[in-house]
N, C-alpha and C positions, 0 to 999 in steps of 0.2 A: 477568626470563622467567616469565610464567604458567605455572600446572600444566596438566599433558599435557593433563588431564581436560574443563579449562577450555576447552582447541582443540579437544580432540574435542568436543567437543559444541557450541562453535559453529562446529567445519566442517560440522559434524552439519544441525542450521538452516541454515543457509549452502547446504546441497546440497536440502535440503529448498524452499524456498525460490528456488534457482537451476531447479529441476525445475517446480515448479512452474506458471511464467515460464514454459517453454518449453514443457508441458503446453499451454496457457491459450493461448499464440500460437497452438499448432500447429490447435487449436482452432478458435477464433477464423479464423483464416485458412483454414483448412477447409468454411468456412460458406459455402455459397453462396449469393447475390441481393445485393441492395445492401442498407447498414445505413446507415439513420435515423442513427442517433445512433454515428459513427467513431469521435471519441475517446475516447471511455469507454475500449474493451481498451487504445487508446493512451496511455492516460492509466493505466491499472494495473498495465501491463506497467513503464513507469518509470518506478513507484514502488516496486513490486516489484526490480527493480531498484537501484533508489537503495540502501534496505531492507539486499539484497544487499549490495550494497556497505559499510553501516554498520557490521557484522557482520565482514566481512574487514579495514577499516580498522582497528578498537578491538582486532584481532589481536596488529597494528603493534608491537614490541617499539622504540619511539621515547619520548623523554621528554614530547615535546609530544603526543604522539598518549594517556601514560599518565596527565596530567593530565584530559584530559575523555572517557575512555575508556568510567567509567561515565552521564556523556550520550549517549553511542554509543549504548550498548548500550540504554541508557531508552529515547533513540528506534526503534529498531530493533525492539524487546520491544512497544513503546505503538503504533507503526503496525503491525505485522504482528496484533499480538489484534485492533484497532479494524478492520482490513481483512478478517480472518479474520470478525469479527462481522457487519460487512457481507454476506458473501460466500459466509455460512454455506451454501449454497444450489449453490453451485457449486465454488468455489478455499477457501472458506475451512477445511476441518477443515485440511489441512495446514498451513496461514501461521497457525491455536491452534495448533499442535502444533510449529512451527518459535518460536514464540513464545515460546509456555511454555517449551521449550528455555533461552534469552536471558536471561526470567526468573531461572530457575536458574543461569546465570552470571552474571548482575543483582547477584543475592543474596550471589555470594561476590567479585564484585568490590567490592561496596560495604563487606564486614567489612575487604578489604585498603587502598579509599580513606580509607575515614569521613568524611569529612570534614561537615559541614555543608552546606557552599560547594556542593561534586560533588555530592549530590545534589538538594539546589535546582536545581541544572544537570541535572542525570539527570528531576526532575518535569517542568520547564519545556517540555525538549527530546521529555519524550515526551508531551506535552500538543500542542506545536509539529509535532510527529511525524505525530497525529490531525488537530489539524486542518486542514495540508495534504492530508491525506485527503479529507477531508471540500468544504473549500472546492474542492479538483482535483475528486473525482466531479461539484458539482454545477454546478460550469463545464466540465466535458468533456460533460456530460449534456445544460447546453443548449443544446451547439450542434447543428444539425437540419439535414442535409443531403439536399437531397430531390432523385430521382432526374430526371435532366431531361430522360423521358418518364414515360408510367404516372400511375400513384398510387399512394399512399399513405399511412397513420396508424399516427396511434398518441397515446400519452395516459403518463399518471406524476405521480408525485408530486417535486419535489426538495427533497434534502435543505433547503436554506434557505428555503424558501419553499412559496408552496403549492401544488396540484393546476394541471397542464394540458391541453390536449387541440393537436392537429394534423396539419395534415391536408397530405397534397402533393400536385400538377393541376399536371404538364408542368412543373418545378422549380416551382414558388410555394408558397411556404411562408406557410399560413393558418394563428393560430397561437390558444389564447382561455387565459384564466385560469379556475379557478374550477374 
């Protein structure tokens, strides 16, 4: 069984992530009008749910979980810090705070588990969590849904590519790169 402060710190981080996700989803759903990139907020909400699940699963006192606890916490910390930095102007601050809490817990987990293989698994898990965030956000941002009637336009920069401009006219998408 882990120490009480690890449990409390982990549950505090879980609560921060869960409340942030609920507020984020509520704000997105309350916005009026169609959104040309509806899958970005859905990806972010799903990603936050996975990070919250990693935090809670790492608390389960089963032998098979204990072996991968460091990797679970490293993935949650890396994912929350990465998404928190990317979303610094909207939902980033609470995610960075939750990520820092998990890093603190991760430091204690490293002292308890202590194996080099466990630390390597943690590093790989954190990198994979960050990679999943970057690739997922990039792919979700590439899916543009044009309204059936009317016009809309926009543009931006993909995380894994160059800049783009798009224009929707009565459900038809015209996109240019550069």
